[in-house]
N, C-alpha and C positions, 0 to 999 in steps of 0.2 A: 409306872407302866405295867400293865398286867401281862401275864404270860398268855400264849395262844390257848393253852389248856383252860386257864381261868376264863378267858373270853368266851370259849365254847360252852363252858358250864353256865356262865351268866346268860348267854343267848338261849340255851335250853331252858333255863329257869324262866326267862321272859316269855318264851313260847308256852310253857306250862301254865303260867299265869293267865295268858290270853285264852288258852283252852278252857281253863276252869271258870273264867269270867263268862264264857259262853255256855257253860255247863255241859261241855262235851266230854265224853269218855276218851281215853287214849285210843280205843278201837275206832271211834267215830272220826277223830282227826286223822288217824292213819288211813282210813278208808277215803276220806275226802281228799287227802294228799296223794293217794295212789301208791301207798307203800304197805308193807306188812306191819302187823301189830308189833312183832318182835323188833323190827327196825326202828319204829317210833319209840318204843320203850327204851331201847338202848340209847337213843338220842337224849331222852329226858334224863336218863341215869348218868351218862358219861359225857354228853356233849358231842359225841362222834356221829357224823352224818356226811353223806356226799353232798357236794355243792348242788347238784341237780335236785336232790330230794329236799334240801333246804329251800331252794327256790320254789318248789311246789308247795311247801308249807307256807312260805311267804305269800304265795298267790291265794291260798285258802283264806288268809287273814286280810287280803287286800293290801299287802305291804310290799309287793314286788317292785314298785317304782322306787322304793327307798334304796334298793341296791345300786341305782344309778348314781347315788351320792357317795358310794363307798370309797372310791379312790380319786375323788375330785380334788383338784389342787385348791388349797386354801387361799382365800383372798390375801393379797399382799399390799404393802404400802407402796406409795410412789417411790420412796427411797430404795426399797428392795428391788423394784422393777428397774430403776436406773442403774443400780449396781449390777444386776444380772445382764442388762444390755451392754454395759461397759466390759464385763468379763467376756461376753460373746464377741464383741468387737476386737478385744485383745487376742482372743484365740484365733479368730479369722485372720488377723494380721500375721500371727506366727506361722500359720499354714502357708500363706502366700510366700513368706520368706523362705520356708523350707523347700517349696516347689521351685523357686527361682534359682536356687543353688544347684538343683539337679539331684540325681540319685547319688547316694553314698557309694563310693567304690571301696570294696573290701578286699583285703589281701594284697594290695599294692602299696608297700611301704616305701 
């Protein structure tokens, strides 16, 4: 598993590759994305950029929809779904038992 810093640097390298494939200068991409040249240069060099600016860069390349997949739950097997449902049923059962007994009285020995 890569570190966040390495992931940011890899992302910056992919953006740079896309920029060069289009034969855009750093200044041209910065302008299209609505940021200063210094901000964009820092991103290519360090991988550091705000989420909002990264989204604008993605929009310039027509990749904004790919962010919708970022934290999507991975497909699971039927066995995993059944295990998760069984855990949920067990947890719900414990909660009902705790409520039925009433609140815990503290300080009364």
